[in-house]
N, C-alpha and C positions, 0 to 999 in steps of 0.2 A: 253196933249197927243192927237194924231190924232185918227180918227175913225179906220184907218187900224191897228194901234198897239193895240187899244182896241179889235178889232176883233181877232187879232193874239192871244192875251192873253186869250180871250174867248175859242178859239179852243184849246189852249194848256192846259188850266185848265179843259175843258171838257174831254180831253184825259187822263189827270191825274186822273179824277174822275172814268173813265172807267177802268183805270189800278187798282184802289182800289177796284172796283167791281170784277175784275178778282181775286185779291188775296182773297177776301171774298169768292168767288165761289170755289177756290181752297182749301180753309180751311174747307168749310161747306159741300160740296157735298159728297155723301157717297162712291162712288167707282171711279175707275180709269176713266171710260168711260165719265162719266158726269164731271168729273174735266178736262178731255182733252176738252170737249165741251166748258167749261168756258174759257179755255186758248185760244182755237182756235178762237171763235167768238168775244169775248169781247176784248181780247188783240190785235187782228187785228184792230178792230175799233180804239182802243186807240192809236196804232202806227201810223196809218194813220192820225188821227186828230192832234196828235203832230207834224208829219212832215208837214202837210198842215199849221198848225200855225206857225211853224218855217220858212217855205218858204214865208208866208205872212209878217212875221216880218222882214226877211232879205231884201226882195223886191229888189234884184238885179237879172237880168234875168237869167244869166248862173248859179249862185249859187242857186237860187230858183229852177231852172230846175234840178239840181243835187239832191237837196233835195227832190223834187217830185218823182224822179227816185228811191230814197231809199224808199219812201212811196210805190211806185208801186211794189217794190221788197218784201216789207212786205206783201202787199196785195195778192200777188201770192204765196210766198213761206210758209208763216205761215200755211195756211189751208192744203197745201200738206204735210208738215212736220207732222202735228198733225194727219193727216189721215194715214200716214205711221207708226206713233207710235202707234196709236189705232189698226191698222190692225196686227202689230207685237205683241202687247200684247195679242190681241184676239187669235192669232195662237198659242202663247206660254201658253195660259191658265192662264195668270196673272190676279189674283183677279177677277175671274168670279163669279158675284153675284149668290147666290143660288135662289133668288126669280124669276129668269128668267127660266121658266120651258120649253118654247119652244125656241129651237135654230135653226132658219131658215137659218143661215149662216154657219152652220158647213159643209154642203155638197158643197156649193159654194166655200168656202175658203179652204177646204181640211184639216181642223184642225184635224179631227179624224183619218186621215190616217197615 
């Protein structure tokens, strides 16, 4: 095996390990907002690493460019989508933890109106 293929495998395995960490975070975190955080941050890193590893493995210019564009789509769309989900769940008062006594965002987001 060449060094390029070993590097591609390393990137893909690292991305898969981050995906496993995401699943553990989704199972172990206590409320919706921390679970969304695990899904946004770690799953984005996982998807980008897997797509970079796949692009390095393929190593054809146009196909690798398409794969990298998919990785860029993940990089931009996943945080925006999870932010929209978190904001909608906050406005709808979905599983609001009781331990948060100070709610600094209710006036800003207009949830109590």
